[in-house]
C-alpha positions in Angstrom: -31.5 93.6 -76.2 -35.0 92.4 -75.8 -36.6 95.6 -77.1 -35.8 94.9 -81.0 -36.8 91.2 -80.3 -40.0 92.4 -79.0 -40.7 94.6 -81.6 -39.7 92.1 -84.3 -42.1 89.5 -83.0 -45.0 92.1 -82.9 -44.2 93.1 -86.5 -44.1 89.5 -87.6 -47.3 88.7 -86.4 -49.1 91.8 -88.0 -51.0 91.2 -91.2 -49.6 93.4 -94.0 -52.1 95.3 -96.2 -52.5 94.0 -99.7 -53.3 96.3 -102.5 -55.4 94.7 -105.2 -53.9 97.0 -107.7 -50.2 96.3 -106.5 -47.9 95.2 -109.7 -46.4 91.8 -109.4 -42.9 93.1 -108.3 -44.6 94.8 -105.3 -46.1 91.7 -104.6 -42.8 89.7 -104.6 -41.2 92.4 -102.2 -44.0 91.8 -99.9 -43.6 88.0 -99.9 -39.7 88.3 -99.5 -40.3 91.0 -96.3 -42.7 88.3 -94.8 -39.8 85.6 -95.0 -36.8 87.8 -93.8 -38.1 89.0 -90.7 -39.1 85.7 -89.3 -35.5 84.8 -89.8 -34.0 87.9 -88.2 -36.2 87.5 -85.4 -35.2 84.1 -84.7 -31.6 84.9 -85.0 -31.7 87.5 -82.4 -33.8 85.4 -80.1 -30.9 82.8 -80.5 -28.2 85.5 -79.7 -30.3 86.5 -76.5 -30.2 83.0 -75.1 -26.5 82.6 -75.9 -25.8 85.5 -74.1 -27.6 84.9 -70.8 -26.2 81.2 -70.9 -22.8 82.7 -71.0 -23.3 85.3 -68.5 -24.9 82.5 -66.1 -21.5 80.2 -66.6 -19.5 83.3 -65.8 -21.3 83.8 -62.6 -21.0 80.1 -61.4 -17.2 80.5 -61.9 -17.5 83.4 -59.5 -19.1 81.3 -56.9 -17.4 78.0 -56.9 -18.2 74.9 -55.0 -17.1 75.2 -51.1 -14.9 72.3 -50.2 -14.7 71.0 -46.9 -11.5 71.8 -44.9 -10.0 69.7 -42.1 -7.7 70.2 -39.4 -6.1 67.6 -37.0 -7.7 67.2 -33.4 -5.2 68.2 -30.9 -4.3 66.9 -27.3 -4.9 69.2 -24.4 -6.4 69.6 -20.8 -9.2 71.3 -19.3 -9.5 72.9 -16.2 -13.1 73.7 -15.9 -12.4 77.4 -15.5 -15.4 79.2 -15.0 -16.6 82.6 -13.8 -17.0 82.9 -9.9 -17.1 85.3 -6.9 -16.1 85.4 -3.5 -18.5 87.1 -1.1 -16.7 87.9 2.1 -18.4 89.1 5.3 -16.4 90.9 8.1 -16.3 91.8 11.5 -14.4 94.2 13.4 -13.2 92.9 17.0 -13.8 94.9 20.1 -11.3 97.8 21.0 -8.3 97.0 23.5 -9.3 98.6 26.7 -6.7 100.2 29.4 -6.1 98.5 32.7 -6.3 101.3 34.8 -2.8 101.3 36.1 -2.1 104.9 37.4 0.6 106.9 36.4 2.1 108.6 33.1 2.7 106.6 30.0 6.6 106.3 29.9 6.8 103.6 26.8 4.3 102.6 23.9 5.5 99.3 22.2 2.4 98.5 19.8 2.2 99.8 16.4 -0.7 100.0 13.3 -0.4 96.6 11.5 1.2 94.7 14.6 -0.3 91.2 15.6 -0.8 91.1 19.4 -0.4 87.9 21.4 -0.5 86.9 24.8 2.7 88.0 26.7 3.0 91.2 24.2 4.0 94.1 26.5 1.4 96.9 25.2 2.9 100.0 27.1 4.6 101.1 30.2 3.2 103.3 32.9 6.0 104.9 35.3 8.4 102.0 33.8 5.9 99.0 34.5 4.9 96.9 31.5 1.3 96.2 30.8 0.9 92.9 29.2 -1.7 91.2 26.9 -3.4 87.9 27.8 -6.0 86.1 26.1 -8.8 84.1 27.7 -12.4 84.1 28.7 -11.5 85.1 32.3 -11.7 88.7 33.3 -9.2 89.5 36.2 -11.4 91.9 38.3 -9.8 91.7 41.8 -6.2 91.8 43.7 -5.2 88.0 44.0 -2.9 87.1 47.3 -2.4 83.9 49.1 -5.1 81.8 50.3 -7.5 83.2 47.5 -9.2 80.5 45.5 -11.4 80.5 42.5 -11.5 80.4 38.6 -9.5 83.7 38.5 -6.8 82.2 40.5 -6.6 79.3 38.1 -6.5 81.6 35.3 -3.7 83.7 36.8 -1.8 80.5 37.5 -2.3 79.4 33.7 -1.1 83.0 32.3 1.9 82.7 34.7 3.0 79.5 33.6 2.9 80.6 29.8 4.3 83.7 30.6 7.3 82.4 32.8 8.0 79.0 31.0 11.0 78.7 33.4 8.7 78.3 36.4 7.0 75.2 37.4 3.4 76.1 38.5 0.4 74.0 38.4 -3.0 75.6 37.8 -5.3 74.4 40.8 -7.2 77.5 41.8 -5.4 77.7 45.2 -3.1 80.9 45.6 -0.2 79.1 47.5 3.4 79.8 48.1 4.5 78.6 44.5 2.2 80.9 42.9 3.3 84.0 45.0 6.8 83.1 43.9 5.7 83.2 40.2 4.1 86.5 40.7 7.4 88.0 42.3 9.2 86.5 39.4 6.6 88.5 36.8 6.8 91.7 38.9 10.8 91.7 38.2 10.1 90.9 34.5 7.7 94.1 33.9 9.8 96.3 36.0 8.3 96.5 39.6 11.0 97.6 41.7 9.8 96.1 45.1 7.9 92.6 44.2 5.2 91.8 46.7 3.9 88.5 45.3 0.6 90.0 45.0 -1.3 89.6 41.6 -2.6 93.1 40.4 -5.2 93.0 37.6 -3.7 96.5 36.2 -0.9 94.7 34.9 -2.8 92.9 32.2 -5.1 93.9 29.1 -7.1 91.1 28.0 -7.2 90.8 24.0 -11.1 90.2 23.2 -10.6 88.3 19.9 -7.5 86.1 18.2 -5.9 86.9 16.0 -6.0 90.6 16.8 -4.0 93.0 14.7 -3.9 96.7 15.6 -5.6 99.3 13.2 -5.5 102.6 15.2 -3.5 103.6 18.4 -4.8 106.2 20.9 -1.9 106.3 23.3 0.6 109.2 23.7 3.8 109.3 25.4 3.9 111.9 28.3 0.1 111.7 28.8 -1.8 110.2 31.7 -2.2 106.6 31.7 -5.4 105.4 30.3 -7.9 104.7 32.8 -9.8 101.0 33.3 -12.0 100.5 30.2 -10.5 103.3 28.2 -10.1 102.7 24.7 -6.2 102.3 23.8 -6.6 100.9 20.2 -8.8 99.2 17.5 -8.6 96.1 15.6 -8.3 95.6 11.9 -11.5 93.8 10.9 -11.1 90.1 9.8 -13.2 87.6 7.9 -16.3 86.4 9.6 -17.7 84.5 6.8 -16.5 83.6 2.9 -18.9 81.9 0.4 -17.8 81.1 -3.1 -20.4 81.3 -5.8 -20.0 79.6 -9.2 -23.1 79.7 -11.2 -24.1 77.1 -14.0 -20.9 74.8 -13.1 -20.6 71.4 -14.6 -17.1 70.3 -13.4 -16.3 67.4 -11.4 -15.6 67.5 -7.6 -12.2 67.9 -6.7 -9.7 70.5 -5.7 -9.7 73.5 -7.3 -8.4 77.1 -6.9 -10.1 80.7 -6.8 -8.1 83.1 -8.9 -8.8 87.0 -8.7 -6.3 89.5 -10.1 -3.3 87.2 -10.2 -3.9 85.9 -6.6 -5.1 82.4 -5.9 -6.6 80.7 -3.0 -7.7 76.8 -2.7 -11.3 75.7 -2.7 -13.2 72.3 -2.9 -16.0 71.1 -4.5 -17.6 68.3 -2.8 -21.2 66.9 -4.1 -22.1 70.2 -5.7 -21.0 72.1 -2.6 -18.1 74.8 -2.6 -16.0 74.8 0.4 -13.6 77.8 1.0 -11.6 78.2 4.0 -11.8 81.7 5.8 -8.1 82.0 6.6 -7.4 81.7 2.8 -9.1 84.8 2.0 -6.5 87.1 3.5 -4.1 86.4 0.7 -6.7 87.3 -1.8 -7.3 91.0 -0.1 -5.4 94.1 -1.4 -7.8 96.7 0.8 -9.1 96.7 3.9 -12.4 95.0 4.6 -15.7 96.8 5.1 -17.9 95.6 8.0 -20.7 97.6 6.7 -21.2 95.9 3.6 -19.8 92.4 2.0 -17.1 92.6 -0.1 -17.1 90.5 -3.3 -14.3 89.7 -5.3 -14.9 88.5 -8.9 -12.7 85.7 -10.6 -12.9 82.5 -11.7 -12.5 78.9 -10.4 -10.7 76.1 -11.9 -9.0 72.8 -11.2 -5.6 72.5 -9.7 -4.6 69.5 -12.0 -6.3 69.8 -15.3 -8.0 66.5 -16.8 -7.2 65.3 -20.5 -9.3 66.5 -23.2 -9.1 67.1 -27.0 -8.9 70.5 -28.7 -10.9 71.4 -31.8 -11.7 74.8 -33.6 -14.8 76.6 -32.4 -15.9 76.6 -36.2 -16.1 73.1 -36.4 -18.6 72.4 -33.7 -22.2 71.4 -34.8 -25.3 72.3 -32.6 -28.4 71.1 -33.8 -32.0 72.2 -32.9 -32.2 70.0 -29.9 -29.1 71.4 -28.6 -26.7 68.4 -29.2 -23.4 68.7 -30.1 -21.1 67.0 -32.7 -18.5 67.4 -35.4 -18.0 66.2 -39.0 -15.0 64.1 -39.0 -12.4 63.0 -41.7 -11.3 59.4 -41.1 -8.4 57.8 -43.4 -10.2 54.7 -43.7 -13.6 56.2 -44.5 -14.4 57.8 -47.9 -16.9 60.3 -46.7 -16.9 62.4 -43.7 -18.9 61.1 -40.7 -20.7 63.0 -38.1 -19.7 61.9 -34.6 -21.4 63.2 -31.2 -19.1 65.1 -28.9 -19.3 66.4 -25.2 -18.2 69.6 -24.5 -16.2 70.1 -21.3 -15.1 74.0 -22.0 -14.7 76.7 -24.2 -12.2 79.4 -23.7 -12.6 82.8 -25.0 -10.9 83.4 -28.6 -9.7 79.6 -28.0 -10.4 76.2 -29.1 -13.2 74.1 -27.8 -12.5 71.5 -25.2 -14.3 68.2 -25.7 -14.1 64.8 -23.9 -11.1 62.6 -25.5 -13.3 60.2 -27.4 -12.3 61.2 -31.0 -10.0 58.8 -33.0 -6.4 59.4 -32.8 -4.8 61.2 -36.1 -8.5 62.2 -36.8 -9.4 65.6 -38.5 -12.6 67.7 -38.0 -14.2 69.8 -40.8 -13.8 73.4 -39.8 -16.4 74.7 -42.3 -19.6 72.3 -42.0 -22.1 74.8 -42.4 -20.7 76.0 -45.7 -19.5 72.6 -47.2 -22.4 70.1 -46.4 -25.5 69.7 -48.2 -28.0 72.3 -47.6 -30.5 72.0 -44.9 -30.5 72.0 -41.0 -27.7 69.6 -39.5 -28.5 67.2 -37.0 -26.4 65.2 -34.6 -26.5 62.0 -33.5 -27.0 60.6 -30.1 -24.2 60.3 -27.9 
C-alpha cells in the first residue's frame, strides 16, 4: 500500500521539464497533471491512515480489558501439616544363654516372635523346666538353709513372684520358709524328689526387657545347652527416636507423626519435638537395623486443627519485601482494598490457609496481577 504512495509523493515533488516550444494545449495538460497528482496522493494517504486505524481497533477488540474476578472467602481449619522425618536408632539385646542343666532336651517352649517375661518356661531337660527370670543378680551358686547374701534375697523375691500363693519375705537369709518355697517350686517344674535346695541351673536370666525372640537354636532330642551357650537371640528394639521438622512455624501443642498411613503422637514444647520411644513400634513394618539408623519419612500435623480461612492460591499477592496480602472486595466499598494476611499453610494443589482476619462474607480477587493497574504490587503492613 505504501509503495504507490511513496512513488506518488516522489513524482509530485519532481519538477517537470517545460519545453518553450510547447503549444498551449500541451502546457494546459501539464498544469492539469500537476494538480491531479497531489489530489490522488492525498487520497491514497488518507485511505492508508483509515485502514491502519481500523486494524488497530480490531486488535483492541481481540484483547479486551481484564476485569477482576472475586470468589468468597471460605472457612476451614489448619493443622500445620509439614514434611518431617523420624530417625530411629536400634540396638540388639544380648542373647539368651543356657543354664547348664545337664541332660537331654525334652521340650522347647519358645518360638520366634514370642515375648519373654519372668516365669516363662523356656525349655525342658529330662522333664525339668528351665524358667526365665529378670533382674540384675546372676545366680552363681547352689543355695540351701543357712546361706545369706544378696543372691539369697534375690532368690526369695523370685520365688515370691513365681509362687503367689506362698508367703515369703525376702530378707537375705535362707531359712525354713525359703526351703519350703523351693520345694513347692521344684514340684512345679517337674522335679520328682524335691530337696529344698535352690539350683541356679533351673533358671535363665533375661538380659533385657522387653525381650522378643528372633531366632532359636534349640532342638528336641539334642543335648541340653551348656552354661553360657546361646539358645536364642532377640529382636532389635528402639534405643532412640528423634523427630526432625525443618522450617516449622506452628504453635506448641499435641501433634501426630504420620507415615504410610500409620500415626504416632508427638509433642512440640518450646520449639523442641518430644517423641516417645515406645510409640515407634506401631510405625514399623520391617525389622530395625542395628548397623545404621532407620529413617521414616512422613508429616507432622496438629491432632486438633485450628480455625483458619481458605483462599485460592491465585489470590495471594507477595510483594518485593516478602509481605503477603489479598485484594479484597467489600460490599460497602466501591473499589477493591488491599489487605495484609498471614499465611498459615499451603496445601499441595489446594487452597492457601490464612489466619482468620478477613471480614465475613468478603471476596478476594483471584486475578490481581492481571486485573490491577500495571506495575509492581505492594502489600500494606500487617
